[in-house]
C-alpha positions in Angstrom: 22.9 98.5 31.9 22.8 99.7 28.3 26.4 98.6 27.8 25.3 95.0 28.6 22.6 95.3 26.0 25.2 96.4 23.4 27.4 93.5 24.4 24.5 91.0 24.1 23.5 92.4 20.7 27.0 92.4 19.3 27.7 88.9 20.7 24.8 87.6 18.9 26.1 88.7 15.5 29.4 87.1 16.2 28.0 83.7 17.0 28.3 81.2 14.2 25.2 79.3 15.3 22.3 81.4 13.8 19.7 79.9 16.1 21.8 80.9 19.2 22.5 84.3 17.7 18.8 85.0 17.2 18.1 83.9 20.7 20.7 86.2 22.0 19.5 89.1 20.0 15.9 88.5 21.1 17.1 88.4 24.7 18.8 91.7 24.3 15.7 93.2 22.7 13.5 91.9 25.5 15.8 93.1 28.2 16.4 96.5 26.6 13.5 97.2 24.3 14.5 100.8 23.7 17.9 99.9 22.3 18.0 100.2 18.5 21.2 98.1 18.2 19.4 94.9 19.2 16.9 95.5 16.4 19.5 96.5 13.9 21.4 93.3 14.6 18.2 91.2 14.4 17.6 92.8 10.9 21.2 92.0 9.9 20.8 88.3 11.0 17.4 87.8 9.4 18.6 89.4 6.1 21.5 86.9 6.1 19.0 84.1 6.5 17.0 85.4 3.5 14.1 86.5 5.7 13.8 89.9 4.1 10.4 91.0 5.2 11.2 90.1 8.8 14.6 91.9 8.5 12.9 95.0 7.2 10.4 94.9 10.1 13.3 94.7 12.6 15.1 97.6 10.9 11.9 99.6 10.9 11.4 98.9 14.6 14.9 100.2 15.2 14.0 103.3 13.2 10.9 103.8 15.4 13.3 104.0 18.3 15.9 106.1 16.5 14.6 107.6 13.2 18.0 108.5 11.9 20.0 105.4 12.9 22.4 105.1 10.0 22.8 101.3 10.3 19.0 100.6 10.4 18.5 103.1 7.5 21.3 101.4 5.5 20.1 97.9 6.2 16.5 98.6 5.4 17.3 100.7 2.3 19.6 98.1 0.9 17.0 95.3 1.2 14.5 97.5 -0.6 17.0 98.1 -3.4 17.7 94.4 -4.0 15.6 93.3 -7.0 16.1 89.7 -6.1 13.8 90.3 -3.1 10.6 90.8 -5.1 8.5 91.1 -2.0 10.5 93.9 -0.5 11.9 95.6 -3.7 11.0 99.3 -3.4 13.7 101.7 -4.6 11.4 104.7 -4.4 10.7 104.1 -0.7 14.4 103.5 -0.2 15.3 106.8 -1.9 12.7 108.8 0.0 13.6 107.3 3.4 17.4 108.0 2.8 16.7 111.5 1.3 14.8 112.4 4.5 17.5 111.1 6.7 20.3 112.8 4.9 18.5 116.1 5.4 18.5 115.5 9.2 21.8 113.9 9.9 24.5 116.6 10.3 27.4 114.5 9.0 26.0 111.3 7.4 28.4 108.4 7.0 29.7 107.7 3.5 27.8 104.3 3.4 24.5 106.1 3.8 25.3 108.6 1.0 26.3 105.7 -1.2 23.0 103.9 -0.4 21.1 107.0 -1.4 23.1 107.4 -4.6 22.3 103.7 -5.5 18.6 104.3 -4.7 18.5 107.3 -7.0 20.2 105.4 -9.8 17.7 102.5 -9.4 14.8 104.9 -9.6 16.2 106.5 -12.7 16.7 103.1 -14.3 13.2 102.1 -13.5 11.8 105.3 -15.0 13.9 104.7 -18.1 12.4 101.2 -18.4 15.7 99.4 -17.9 
């Protein structure tokens, strides 16, 4: 059953039609509400559409289900680090969230360590007034 949810969630990301992709992701989330991947993919799709607040909400929902999901952490943190998204820009929250996760994930993937490094650098630049 969970394999089907993964297939539905991944299929949605591969669809070129964003409306159909979103429908597929939402179907996967309804059918398997405890599957973080559906919410991660929804965040990814919404971020690609420029719906940053909705994307962060989807990533945060995935993190409620799996607090150390590296893909949800990375997606959410990266959106918070992008200064072009003035409504969601929050490098300190990004840094703190990633720092906490890195303390709990035994072998964090490189992309998560890189996101943390970028968050720290943004915080330092902000403190320096750059």
